[in-house]
N, C-alpha and C positions, 0 to 999 in steps of 0.2 A: 925773372919771369923768362920764358922760355916762347919764343915764337918761334913755330916756322912757317918758313914761306916757300913756296913753289911755284912753278909755269907747267901747263900742260895745252898740248894742241888740240882744239876739242871740233870735231865735225858734228851739224846737228840734221844732218842727214845719213847716220849709221844705218847701215845696213847688212844685211847677207846677199855676197853676192853667189852663195849658192845654197840650193836647199837641200835638204837630208835625204837619200834617196833611198826607198826599198833594199833588204836585202838581195844582194849577188846582183845589183841593178848600179848602173854610173850616176852620180849625182848631177842633178841638172841644172844649166846657170839660168841663173832668173834673169829676168827684164832689167834691166839697169831704173834706177829713178834718177830723179835730177838731184844733182849734186849740190851742195852749197861750198863757199868757201870755208876754209876752217879759221877756227877764231883762236885765241889764244886766253889762257883764262887764267891768270893771275890769284892766288888766295891766301892768305897768312890765315892761321890758327894756333889757340893755344888749348890746351887741355881740356876746355869744357865747351870749347868750338870754333866757329871761325869767327876772326874780330875785322874781316876785311876781305871782299872779293873784287875783281873787277874783269870785264872779257873787252877784250881788245881786238882788231880788224886785221893789228899786221902782225909780223913773227918778233917775236921776244928779241930783246937785244939791249944796248945798254942806257938808253934815254928813254925806252918804256920802263923800265926796272927801276932807272932812277924816279920818273914820273908819276907811278906808282907808290914806290916806298915815302915820299915827299906826303903823297894824301894818306898813306899808311900812317906815318906819325904825327900828321891831323888830329886822326881817329885815336891812337893815342894817348894823343896829348890831353884829348877832351874827356877821355876816360881816365885819366889819372893815371895812367902805364908809365912810369921810369925805370928808366934803368932794366932795360930789357936787355935779353940775348939774341938776337936773330938768327935761327939754325938757316943756312941753304946750302946747296948743292955747288957742287965745284965747275958750275957752267961759266969759260971765258969771258962771258959779257958780267956775270955777279963779281965780278972781280977787279972792275974798272975802278977806278982812283976816287970819281968823282962820288961813287956810293961808300966810300971807308971814310972818304972827308966826311960826307954829309952824317953820316952812323955815328962817328964820334963828336961831331958838335953838336950833337943832339945830346949825348948821354949813355946811347945807346954801346953795343957791342956786336960785332958781325962774330961768327961762326961756321964755318964751314966744313961740311960731313967729307967724309974720307970717297976718294975715287971709286964710282962704282959699286954704290952702296946707299939705293933705295929705299932699301927697307927700315933704314934710322930713320927716314922721313916721314913722319906721322901723317902727313896731307896727299900723301903718295893713294894710301888706303882711303880717302875721300873722292878722290878723281876716279880711282878705277869705279868707285860707288855710282858717281853720277854717270859714268859712261856705260855701265852697264844699265842704270836708268833709261837712257836717250835709247840707246841697244837696243832694249826690251820694246820700248814703245815704236819704234821705226817700224812698219811694214814690211 
């Protein structure tokens, strides 16, 4: 079974900085809204949908990914998913030794996408949809 993992930065107060102008007029700058801190959203999906996701306050690093994958593999174990192939991008903190050892010890495999090929990771489309929903809901 293929599992697609990725993370993205996410801001809850996404909004337009400029509003559309009438023809032949300059765009007008809108009043700034209160800004929120960025969140890091990590998610894993299979061909039928999301298996597990988590929102974090801190930016992604090896420790955060390791903790997330530990929780993910507990969920997979409860759903009796074994011998999965975890596909992730080539971010440097995805390749730390601790993650590789843990995945191998649990009987799963790691696969990395080629450099600069986010279109191969299907979860990127999901993140785009989430962000467009938040963008549309923001005033």
